[in-house]
LOVEX-839312 format. One record per residue (C-alpha): z, x, y; residue in three letters; residue number from 1. Coordinates in pm, 1 decimal, decimal comma. Layout:
BEGIN
<r pz="Z" px="X" py="Y" code="ala" pos="NUM"/>
...
END
This chain:
BEGIN
<r pz="958,6" px="-549,4" py="-2226,8" code="met" pos="1"/>
<r pz="1146,2" px="-222,6" py="-2177,4" code="ala" pos="2"/>
<r pz="1205,8" px="5,5" py="-2471,9" code="asp" pos="3"/>
<r pz="1582,1" px="27,5" py="-2538,4" code="arg" pos="4"/>
<r pz="1557,9" px="398,0" py="-2622,2" code="asn" pos="5"/>
<r pz="1390,1" px="457,2" py="-2287,9" code="his" pos="6"/>
<r pz="1668,8" px="270,2" py="-2105,8" code="ile" pos="7"/>
<r pz="1953,6" px="433,9" py="-2297,7" code="asp" pos="8"/>
<r pz="1807,8" px="785,8" py="-2293,1" code="ala" pos="9"/>
<r pz="2087,0" px="1038,4" py="-2356,6" code="pro" pos="10"/>
<r pz="1970,5" px="1273,4" py="-2082,7" code="phe" pos="11"/>
<r pz="1741,4" px="1270,2" py="-1778,0" code="pro" pos="12"/>
<r pz="1373,2" px="1355,3" py="-1797,4" code="arg" pos="13"/>
<r pz="1246,7" px="1610,9" py="-1547,1" code="gly" pos="14"/>
<r pz="1401,8" px="1836,0" py="-1287,1" code="glu" pos="15"/>
<r pz="1700,2" px="1747,3" py="-1065,8" code="leu" pos="16"/>
<r pz="1541,1" px="1703,4" py="-723,6" code="thr" pos="17"/>
<r pz="1789,9" px="1502,5" py="-511,2" code="val" pos="18"/>
<r pz="2166,4" px="1458,4" py="-546,6" code="arg" pos="19"/>
<r pz="2385,2" px="1261,1" py="-305,2" code="leu" pos="20"/>
<r pz="2691,8" px="1036,9" py="-281,9" code="ile" pos="21"/>
<r pz="2658,8" px="658,5" py="-247,9" code="ala" pos="22"/>
<r pz="2856,0" px="556,3" py="62,1" code="met" pos="23"/>
<r pz="3005,4" px="222,7" py="179,8" code="pro" pos="24"/>
<r pz="2736,9" px="183,4" py="450,0" code="ala" pos="25"/>
<r pz="2476,4" px="156,4" py="171,3" code="asp" pos="26"/>
<r pz="2628,4" px="-151,8" py="1,9" code="thr" pos="27"/>
<r pz="2552,9" px="-521,2" py="-17,5" code="asn" pos="28"/>
<r pz="2819,5" px="-794,3" py="10,8" code="ala" pos="29"/>
<r pz="2918,3" px="-744,2" py="-354,7" code="asn" pos="30"/>
<r pz="2997,8" px="-377,1" py="-302,5" code="gly" pos="31"/>
<r pz="2696,3" px="-257,4" py="-499,2" code="asp" pos="32"/>
<r pz="2456,5" px="-7,0" py="-349,0" code="ile" pos="33"/>
<r pz="2134,9" px="-169,5" py="-222,1" code="phe" pos="34"/>
<r pz="1839,5" px="-128,4" py="-455,8" code="gly" pos="35"/>
<r pz="1628,9" px="-33,5" py="-154,8" code="gly" pos="36"/>
<r pz="1857,7" px="262,5" py="-87,9" code="trp" pos="37"/>
<r pz="1808,8" px="384,1" py="-445,8" code="val" pos="38"/>
<r pz="1432,0" px="331,6" py="-416,2" code="leu" pos="39"/>
<r pz="1426,6" px="531,2" py="-91,8" code="ser" pos="40"/>
<r pz="1604,1" px="825,5" py="-255,9" code="gln" pos="41"/>
<r pz="1357,8" px="810,2" py="-546,1" code="met" pos="42"/>
<r pz="1059,8" px="807,7" py="-307,9" code="asp" pos="43"/>
<r pz="1200,3" px="1109,8" py="-124,3" code="gln" pos="44"/>
<r pz="1254,9" px="1298,7" py="-450,7" code="ala" pos="45"/>
<r pz="903,0" px="1213,6" py="-565,9" code="gly" pos="46"/>
<r pz="772,3" px="1331,6" py="-230,5" code="gly" pos="47"/>
<r pz="953,2" px="1664,7" py="-267,3" code="ile" pos="48"/>
<r pz="801,6" px="1716,2" py="-612,9" code="ala" pos="49"/>
<r pz="461,0" px="1606,4" py="-481,4" code="gly" pos="50"/>
<r pz="467,3" px="1848,1" py="-187,5" code="val" pos="51"/>
<r pz="560,1" px="2133,8" py="-420,6" code="glu" pos="52"/>
<r pz="277,3" px="2051,0" py="-664,3" code="arg" pos="53"/>
<r pz="14,4" px="1972,4" py="-399,0" code="ala" pos="54"/>
<r pz="121,3" px="2268,5" py="-182,7" code="gln" pos="55"/>
<r pz="116,6" px="2050,4" py="127,1" code="gly" pos="56"/>
<r pz="154,6" px="1698,6" py="264,4" code="arg" pos="57"/>
<r pz="152,5" px="1394,9" py="37,3" code="val" pos="58"/>
<r pz="190,1" px="1021,2" py="89,0" code="val" pos="59"/>
<r pz="316,0" px="754,3" py="-148,3" code="thr" pos="60"/>
<r pz="43,4" px="503,6" py="-231,7" code="ile" pos="61"/>
<r pz="191,8" px="311,9" py="-525,8" code="ala" pos="62"/>
<r pz="473,6" px="279,3" py="-772,3" code="leu" pos="63"/>
<r pz="471,6" px="112,8" py="-1109,1" code="glu" pos="64"/>
<r pz="718,4" px="-162,6" py="-1195,4" code="ala" pos="65"/>
<r pz="1081,8" px="-73,0" py="-1155,3" code="met" pos="66"/>
<r pz="1375,2" px="-243,9" py="-1325,7" code="thr" pos="67"/>
<r pz="1732,8" px="-178,6" py="-1225,1" code="phe" pos="68"/>
<r pz="1930,3" px="-119,8" py="-1544,1" code="ile" pos="69"/>
<r pz="2277,5" px="-69,3" py="-1395,8" code="arg" pos="70"/>
<r pz="2429,9" px="-89,7" py="-1047,6" code="pro" pos="71"/>
<r pz="2527,1" px="208,9" py="-835,7" code="val" pos="72"/>
<r pz="2876,7" px="188,0" py="-686,4" code="lys" pos="73"/>
<r pz="3037,2" px="348,4" py="-383,2" code="val" pos="74"/>
<r pz="3147,1" px="701,9" py="-465,7" code="gly" pos="75"/>
<r pz="2894,8" px="749,0" py="-746,1" code="asp" pos="76"/>
<r pz="2671,9" px="1055,6" py="-721,4" code="val" pos="77"/>
<r pz="2308,7" px="949,3" py="-743,6" code="leu" pos="78"/>
<r pz="2102,5" px="1214,5" py="-922,8" code="cys" pos="79"/>
<r pz="1724,6" px="1178,1" py="-901,0" code="val" pos="80"/>
<r pz="1499,6" px="1364,0" py="-1144,6" code="tyr" pos="81"/>
<r pz="1124,1" px="1414,4" py="-1115,7" code="thr" pos="82"/>
<r pz="843,9" px="1519,4" py="-1347,4" code="gln" pos="83"/>
<r pz="474,3" px="1546,6" py="-1260,4" code="val" pos="84"/>
<r pz="296,1" px="1340,6" py="-1527,0" code="glu" pos="85"/>
<r pz="-67,6" px="1384,1" py="-1428,6" code="ser" pos="86"/>
<r pz="-279,1" px="1535,7" py="-1153,7" code="val" pos="87"/>
<r pz="-622,1" px="1417,1" py="-1046,6" code="gly" pos="88"/>
<r pz="-849,6" px="1552,2" py="-777,1" code="arg" pos="89"/>
<r pz="-647,8" px="1418,3" py="-479,7" code="thr" pos="90"/>
<r pz="-370,8" px="1213,0" py="-640,9" code="ser" pos="91"/>
<r pz="-89,1" px="1262,6" py="-887,3" code="met" pos="92"/>
<r pz="155,4" px="1050,4" py="-1083,8" code="lys" pos="93"/>
<r pz="520,5" px="1156,6" py="-1075,7" code="ile" pos="94"/>
<r pz="782,4" px="1005,9" py="-1305,3" code="his" pos="95"/>
<r pz="1111,7" px="954,8" py="-1119,6" code="val" pos="96"/>
<r pz="1448,0" px="868,2" py="-1278,9" code="glu" pos="97"/>
<r pz="1771,8" px="778,5" py="-1100,7" code="ala" pos="98"/>
<r pz="2100,2" px="847,5" py="-1278,6" code="trp" pos="99"/>
<r pz="2449,7" px="768,7" py="-1156,9" code="ser" pos="100"/>
<r pz="2736,5" px="1007,7" py="-1215,5" code="gln" pos="101"/>
<r pz="3026,8" px="763,4" py="-1197,9" code="arg" pos="102"/>
<r pz="3304,3" px="821,5" py="-948,2" code="phe" pos="103"/>
<r pz="3622,3" px="970,4" py="-1099,5" code="arg" pos="104"/>
<r pz="3493,9" px="956,0" py="-1459,4" code="thr" pos="105"/>
<r pz="3184,9" px="1180,5" py="-1443,9" code="asn" pos="106"/>
<r pz="3015,9" px="943,9" py="-1692,9" code="val" pos="107"/>
<r pz="2639,8" px="968,5" py="-1639,3" code="arg" pos="108"/>
<r pz="2423,3" px="654,7" py="-1674,3" code="glu" pos="109"/>
<r pz="2056,9" px="587,9" py="-1610,7" code="lys" pos="110"/>
<r pz="2010,8" px="342,0" py="-1323,0" code="val" pos="111"/>
<r pz="1632,0" px="300,2" py="-1304,8" code="thr" pos="112"/>
<r pz="1299,8" px="479,0" py="-1330,1" code="asp" pos="113"/>
<r pz="944,2" px="438,9" py="-1207,3" code="ala" pos="114"/>
<r pz="617,1" px="625,2" py="-1182,9" code="thr" pos="115"/>
<r pz="506,8" px="694,5" py="-826,4" code="phe" pos="116"/>
<r pz="151,6" px="780,0" py="-722,6" code="thr" pos="117"/>
<r pz="108,5" px="1025,6" py="-436,2" code="phe" pos="118"/>
<r pz="-207,7" px="1140,4" py="-259,4" code="val" pos="119"/>
<r pz="-240,1" px="1487,0" py="-105,4" code="ala" pos="120"/>
<r pz="-352,9" px="1466,5" py="257,4" code="ile" pos="121"/>
<r pz="-475,1" px="1709,5" py="522,0" code="asp" pos="122"/>
<r pz="-351,3" px="1737,7" py="882,0" code="asp" pos="123"/>
<r pz="-571,1" px="1442,2" py="984,1" code="glu" pos="124"/>
<r pz="-426,5" px="1220,6" py="709,9" code="gly" pos="125"/>
<r pz="-738,0" px="1230,6" py="491,1" code="arg" pos="126"/>
<r pz="-719,2" px="1287,5" py="113,6" code="pro" pos="127"/>
<r pz="-761,4" px="1651,1" py="13,5" code="arg" pos="128"/>
<r pz="-799,7" px="1822,7" py="-323,5" code="pro" pos="129"/>
<r pz="-482,9" px="1926,7" py="-506,1" code="ile" pos="130"/>
<r pz="-495,5" px="2296,9" py="-598,6" code="pro" pos="131"/>
<r pz="-558,5" px="2369,3" py="-965,0" code="val" pos="132"/>
<r pz="-272,7" px="2559,6" py="-1128,4" code="leu" pos="133"/>
<r pz="-374,7" px="2874,4" py="-1309,0" code="glu" pos="134"/>
<r pz="-223,6" px="2972,0" py="-1641,0" code="gly" pos="135"/>
END
């Protein structure tokens, strides 16, 4: 069961990584934005954070359970935040949150979150070590 405080967090966790407007072409028959579209934006944001941390190519290998808390509507600005949670030898876990800045009101609400696992890869697509950060 989800923790209510986690769902109703007053502000996003992590760094703003992707920000874009939800458009009519991204909707289902009810006028809500497809969950797959939101997931795709989250995967891209996680990938950006992963590339920065791994200093090179990464691939998504998993994501932990994801629950949609609120819908995204046409005209909303989807803001995706990322935070590297842990780094192993070749893989890392990145927490990704999607928030919706509501059209015309600027009210900001959390839409969903998940933890993605990425693996650093070399030019041949094989896992490679993630550089250790100094300091």
